[in-house]
PyMOL commands that place a pseudoatom at each C-alpha (Angstrom):
pseudoatom trace, name=CA, resn=MET, resi=1, chain=A, elem=C, hetatm=0, pos=[84.376, 126.723, 61.916]
pseudoatom trace, name=CA, resn=ILE, resi=2, chain=A, elem=C, hetatm=0, pos=[81.849, 128.552, 59.772]
pseudoatom trace, name=CA, resn=SER, resi=3, chain=A, elem=C, hetatm=0, pos=[84.633, 130.805, 58.512]
pseudoatom trace, name=CA, resn=THR, resi=4, chain=A, elem=C, hetatm=0, pos=[86.400, 127.786, 56.975]
pseudoatom trace, name=CA, resn=MET, resi=5, chain=A, elem=C, hetatm=0, pos=[83.326, 126.650, 54.994]
pseudoatom trace, name=CA, resn=ARG, resi=6, chain=A, elem=C, hetatm=0, pos=[83.567, 126.876, 51.248]
pseudoatom trace, name=CA, resn=VAL, resi=7, chain=A, elem=C, hetatm=0, pos=[81.034, 126.203, 48.510]
pseudoatom trace, name=CA, resn=GLY, resi=8, chain=A, elem=C, hetatm=0, pos=[80.968, 122.499, 47.697]
pseudoatom trace, name=CA, resn=MET, resi=9, chain=A, elem=C, hetatm=0, pos=[82.678, 121.418, 50.918]
pseudoatom trace, name=CA, resn=THR, resi=10, chain=A, elem=C, hetatm=0, pos=[81.691, 118.017, 52.284]
pseudoatom trace, name=CA, resn=GLY, resi=11, chain=A, elem=C, hetatm=0, pos=[80.538, 117.826, 55.868]
pseudoatom trace, name=CA, resn=ILE, resi=12, chain=A, elem=C, hetatm=0, pos=[77.845, 117.210, 58.416]
pseudoatom trace, name=CA, resn=PHE, resi=13, chain=A, elem=C, hetatm=0, pos=[75.815, 120.327, 59.124]
pseudoatom trace, name=CA, resn=MET, resi=14, chain=A, elem=C, hetatm=0, pos=[73.338, 120.762, 61.978]
pseudoatom trace, name=CA, resn=PRO, resi=15, chain=A, elem=C, hetatm=0, pos=[71.365, 123.953, 61.359]
pseudoatom trace, name=CA, resn=ILE, resi=16, chain=A, elem=C, hetatm=0, pos=[68.161, 124.896, 63.132]
pseudoatom trace, name=CA, resn=LYS, resi=17, chain=A, elem=C, hetatm=0, pos=[64.934, 126.104, 61.515]
pseudoatom trace, name=CA, resn=TYR, resi=18, chain=A, elem=C, hetatm=0, pos=[64.345, 129.736, 62.380]
pseudoatom trace, name=CA, resn=ASP, resi=19, chain=A, elem=C, hetatm=0, pos=[60.978, 130.762, 63.817]
pseudoatom trace, name=CA, resn=ASP, resi=20, chain=A, elem=C, hetatm=0, pos=[59.427, 133.866, 65.377]
pseudoatom trace, name=CA, resn=THR, resi=21, chain=A, elem=C, hetatm=0, pos=[61.683, 133.543, 68.421]
pseudoatom trace, name=CA, resn=SER, resi=22, chain=A, elem=C, hetatm=0, pos=[64.872, 133.609, 66.320]
pseudoatom trace, name=CA, resn=TYR, resi=23, chain=A, elem=C, hetatm=0, pos=[66.206, 137.128, 66.143]
pseudoatom trace, name=CA, resn=TRP, resi=24, chain=A, elem=C, hetatm=0, pos=[69.258, 139.307, 66.624]
pseudoatom trace, name=CA, resn=GLU, resi=25, chain=A, elem=C, hetatm=0, pos=[68.703, 142.413, 68.736]
pseudoatom trace, name=CA, resn=GLN, resi=26, chain=A, elem=C, hetatm=0, pos=[71.027, 145.384, 68.763]
pseudoatom trace, name=CA, resn=ASN, resi=27, chain=A, elem=C, hetatm=0, pos=[70.475, 148.994, 69.757]
pseudoatom trace, name=CA, resn=GLY, resi=28, chain=A, elem=C, hetatm=0, pos=[66.811, 148.301, 70.481]
pseudoatom trace, name=CA, resn=THR, resi=29, chain=A, elem=C, hetatm=0, pos=[66.138, 146.953, 66.997]
pseudoatom trace, name=CA, resn=LYS, resi=30, chain=A, elem=C, hetatm=0, pos=[65.275, 143.345, 66.202]
pseudoatom trace, name=CA, resn=LEU, resi=31, chain=A, elem=C, hetatm=0, pos=[66.285, 141.550, 63.022]
pseudoatom trace, name=CA, resn=PHE, resi=32, chain=A, elem=C, hetatm=0, pos=[64.211, 138.397, 62.593]
pseudoatom trace, name=CA, resn=LEU, resi=33, chain=A, elem=C, hetatm=0, pos=[66.527, 135.740, 61.212]
pseudoatom trace, name=CA, resn=SER, resi=34, chain=A, elem=C, hetatm=0, pos=[63.725, 134.064, 59.255]
pseudoatom trace, name=CA, resn=ASP, resi=35, chain=A, elem=C, hetatm=0, pos=[63.590, 137.240, 57.129]
pseudoatom trace, name=CA, resn=ILE, resi=36, chain=A, elem=C, hetatm=0, pos=[67.112, 136.394, 55.951]
pseudoatom trace, name=CA, resn=ALA, resi=37, chain=A, elem=C, hetatm=0, pos=[67.141, 132.587, 55.806]
pseudoatom trace, name=CA, resn=GLU, resi=38, chain=A, elem=C, hetatm=0, pos=[64.950, 129.617, 56.635]
pseudoatom trace, name=CA, resn=TYR, resi=39, chain=A, elem=C, hetatm=0, pos=[67.748, 127.823, 58.526]
pseudoatom trace, name=CA, resn=GLY, resi=40, chain=A, elem=C, hetatm=0, pos=[70.938, 128.809, 60.311]
pseudoatom trace, name=CA, resn=PHE, resi=41, chain=A, elem=C, hetatm=0, pos=[73.515, 127.812, 62.909]
pseudoatom trace, name=CA, resn=LEU, resi=42, chain=A, elem=C, hetatm=0, pos=[73.216, 128.598, 66.607]
pseudoatom trace, name=CA, resn=ASP, resi=43, chain=A, elem=C, hetatm=0, pos=[76.894, 129.529, 66.604]
pseudoatom trace, name=CA, resn=GLY, resi=44, chain=A, elem=C, hetatm=0, pos=[79.823, 129.315, 64.248]
pseudoatom trace, name=CA, resn=MET, resi=45, chain=A, elem=C, hetatm=0, pos=[81.674, 126.526, 66.000]
pseudoatom trace, name=CA, resn=ARG, resi=46, chain=A, elem=C, hetatm=0, pos=[79.683, 123.555, 67.290]
pseudoatom trace, name=CA, resn=TYR, resi=47, chain=A, elem=C, hetatm=0, pos=[77.238, 122.680, 64.548]
pseudoatom trace, name=CA, resn=ALA, resi=48, chain=A, elem=C, hetatm=0, pos=[79.430, 121.793, 61.577]
pseudoatom trace, name=CA, resn=PHE, resi=49, chain=A, elem=C, hetatm=0, pos=[81.878, 118.995, 60.876]
pseudoatom trace, name=CA, resn=LEU, resi=50, chain=A, elem=C, hetatm=0, pos=[83.884, 119.627, 57.718]
pseudoatom trace, name=CA, resn=VAL, resi=51, chain=A, elem=C, hetatm=0, pos=[86.252, 117.709, 55.461]
pseudoatom trace, name=CA, resn=SER, resi=52, chain=A, elem=C, hetatm=0, pos=[89.273, 119.754, 54.410]
pseudoatom trace, name=CA, resn=ASP, resi=53, chain=A, elem=C, hetatm=0, pos=[91.729, 118.564, 51.762]
pseudoatom trace, name=CA, resn=SER, resi=54, chain=A, elem=C, hetatm=0, pos=[94.615, 120.015, 53.746]
pseudoatom trace, name=CA, resn=GLU, resi=55, chain=A, elem=C, hetatm=0, pos=[93.459, 119.507, 57.358]
pseudoatom trace, name=CA, resn=GLY, resi=56, chain=A, elem=C, hetatm=0, pos=[91.277, 116.390, 57.267]
pseudoatom trace, name=CA, resn=ILE, resi=57, chain=A, elem=C, hetatm=0, pos=[88.214, 116.474, 59.518]
pseudoatom trace, name=CA, resn=ILE, resi=58, chain=A, elem=C, hetatm=0, pos=[87.644, 119.906, 61.065]
pseudoatom trace, name=CA, resn=PHE, resi=59, chain=A, elem=C, hetatm=0, pos=[85.314, 120.486, 64.022]
pseudoatom trace, name=CA, resn=ASP, resi=60, chain=A, elem=C, hetatm=0, pos=[85.351, 121.969, 67.510]
pseudoatom trace, name=CA, resn=ARG, resi=61, chain=A, elem=C, hetatm=0, pos=[87.057, 119.036, 69.229]
pseudoatom trace, name=CA, resn=GLU, resi=62, chain=A, elem=C, hetatm=0, pos=[86.872, 120.722, 72.641]
pseudoatom trace, name=CA, resn=ALA, resi=63, chain=A, elem=C, hetatm=0, pos=[83.069, 120.826, 72.377]
pseudoatom trace, name=CA, resn=TYR, resi=64, chain=A, elem=C, hetatm=0, pos=[82.931, 117.077, 71.670]
pseudoatom trace, name=CA, resn=PRO, resi=65, chain=A, elem=C, hetatm=0, pos=[85.359, 115.299, 74.031]
pseudoatom trace, name=CA, resn=SER, resi=66, chain=A, elem=C, hetatm=0, pos=[83.808, 111.886, 73.250]
pseudoatom trace, name=CA, resn=ILE, resi=67, chain=A, elem=C, hetatm=0, pos=[84.919, 112.095, 69.615]
pseudoatom trace, name=CA, resn=THR, resi=68, chain=A, elem=C, hetatm=0, pos=[87.995, 114.268, 69.872]
pseudoatom trace, name=CA, resn=GLU, resi=69, chain=A, elem=C, hetatm=0, pos=[90.020, 111.600, 68.037]
pseudoatom trace, name=CA, resn=ALA, resi=70, chain=A, elem=C, hetatm=0, pos=[87.494, 111.160, 65.199]
pseudoatom trace, name=CA, resn=ASN, resi=71, chain=A, elem=C, hetatm=0, pos=[89.090, 111.057, 61.769]
pseudoatom trace, name=CA, resn=SER, resi=72, chain=A, elem=C, hetatm=0, pos=[86.070, 110.441, 59.539]
pseudoatom trace, name=CA, resn=LEU, resi=73, chain=A, elem=C, hetatm=0, pos=[82.565, 111.711, 59.002]
pseudoatom trace, name=CA, resn=ASP, resi=74, chain=A, elem=C, hetatm=0, pos=[81.344, 108.139, 59.552]
pseudoatom trace, name=CA, resn=GLU, resi=75, chain=A, elem=C, hetatm=0, pos=[82.642, 108.218, 63.140]
pseudoatom trace, name=CA, resn=ILE, resi=76, chain=A, elem=C, hetatm=0, pos=[80.996, 111.581, 63.708]
pseudoatom trace, name=CA, resn=GLU, resi=77, chain=A, elem=C, hetatm=0, pos=[77.719, 110.429, 62.170]
pseudoatom trace, name=CA, resn=ARG, resi=78, chain=A, elem=C, hetatm=0, pos=[77.611, 107.391, 64.483]
pseudoatom trace, name=CA, resn=TYR, resi=79, chain=A, elem=C, hetatm=0, pos=[78.164, 109.668, 67.484]
pseudoatom trace, name=CA, resn=ILE, resi=80, chain=A, elem=C, hetatm=0, pos=[75.421, 112.101, 66.418]
pseudoatom trace, name=CA, resn=VAL, resi=81, chain=A, elem=C, hetatm=0, pos=[72.918, 109.288, 65.802]
pseudoatom trace, name=CA, resn=GLN, resi=82, chain=A, elem=C, hetatm=0, pos=[73.794, 107.784, 69.186]
pseudoatom trace, name=CA, resn=MET, resi=83, chain=A, elem=C, hetatm=0, pos=[73.209, 111.136, 70.914]
pseudoatom trace, name=CA, resn=ILE, resi=84, chain=A, elem=C, hetatm=0, pos=[69.906, 111.698, 69.096]
pseudoatom trace, name=CA, resn=ASN, resi=85, chain=A, elem=C, hetatm=0, pos=[68.686, 108.224, 70.059]
pseudoatom trace, name=CA, resn=ARG, resi=86, chain=A, elem=C, hetatm=0, pos=[69.790, 108.717, 73.661]
pseudoatom trace, name=CA, resn=ASN, resi=87, chain=A, elem=C, hetatm=0, pos=[67.750, 111.912, 73.972]
pseudoatom trace, name=CA, resn=ARG, resi=88, chain=A, elem=C, hetatm=0, pos=[64.491, 110.500, 72.568]
for i in range(1, 88): cmd.bond("trace and resi %d" % i, "trace and resi %d" % (i + 1))
show_as sticks, trace
zoom trace
């Protein structure tokens, strides 16, 4: 999903704010993500819903079975708001 993003693309994006617990560790070295950016995505698939001129609405439909047939950002927005309200 993230690989299909282009500058100026319309979509719904759900990044998280990085803090001191947000880091990438490899070979015993930690890279604190907040040193690179204030916000980011947990993964490259589930946290973006994009509008493509050629493909329509693009998102990980397998991750969201309740909206797998969604064809507009309005439908997706309603679902997200519903889920946020449910978890309050």
